N, C-alpha and C positions, 0 to 999 in steps of 0.2 A: 504493500497499499505505499502511495508517495504521500509526501506533505504539502498541507496547502501554502502555495507559492507566498514567500516573504513569512513564512514560521522559520526560525531559527530553532537549530536545537542547541538542547544546554550547551554544550564544548563551542557551537559557534557565539552564543551570546556571553558566555565566559573569554569568549577572546575578544571579543569588542570591547566589554569593558575593559581586560588587559590592555588593549590596542590604547582606551581614551587614556588608563592611565599615564602611558609610555608616551603620548601625546603629552600630557603634562609634566611630568618630569621633564620632558626634551624643553618644551617652554622655558619652565625655571632653571634650565639649564644643567642638571643633573642628569648626567649622558648616560652613569654607568647603571643609576634605576630606569631610566627609559630602555637601555637593550634590555634590562631582563622582563620590564612587563612588556616590550616587541616580543621576546626572545617567546614569555609565555601565549601572547596570542598567535604568533606564528607555529607554534607546538601544536596547540589545542584546535587551529582550522587551518589546516595545509592549505587550505583557498583563497584564504584571507590575504588582500593585498594592501598592505601599510601605509602607502602612496593615495589609496585612494579614504583616509580617513581626514575629514572636513579640515580643511588649514592647515595640513601636512606641507606643502610647500611653500609656507610664511614658518615653518621652524628655521632657529638658526641651524645653522649647517653641521653641528655637531649633533641634531637633535635629527637631522637624515642620517650621519652615519650611523649614531644608534639604532637605526631601522635596521642599515646593510648588516650592522654587524650581527642583531638577533637572527636574520634570515641565517646567518653562517651560522650562528650557534644553535639554530634550531633545523639543520641538515639541510636548508633549502639555498646549495649553493647556485642553484641558476637563479633563485629569485633574486639572490645579493646583486649577480651579475649582470641581471635587467635594472635592478636597483644603480647600481655604479654607473650604467650609460647612462638613463635618463637624469640624473643627479648632473653628469658632467654637462649633459647636451643643453640642461636647461642653465646652467650658469656657466659654462664657458664664457671666456672671456671674446670681445665682438671690437672689433675696430672700428674707431669714430672718425669719419673722416674731418679733416682744419676746416674751418669754414672758408667763404670763398673772399679771397684778397687776403690771406694769411700764407706765409709762406712755407712750404712743407719741409718738416726735417729731413736733414740728410744725414744715412746714416754712417 
């Protein structure tokens, strides 16, 4: 028998509580505590994508690293690698053109 759409299993519910706890710890810049909570969430629900936590991308960089470390702790190396790639793409340096009329620096 399948469960109704939108109904979470007890492990999925606990995973989401742990993920929110990890988010709060990351926002407080308590990154080791955030890693532990995120790892608990990633272990309880192997399908949970930590990057879908609301406001995840607004966390300090250490908070996102805590999620990467948590995936590795939970044995989800592929998810860790995917999140590393997403973080690098999101935060890579972008070249800024000089305004018109300003001299271009010579290397």
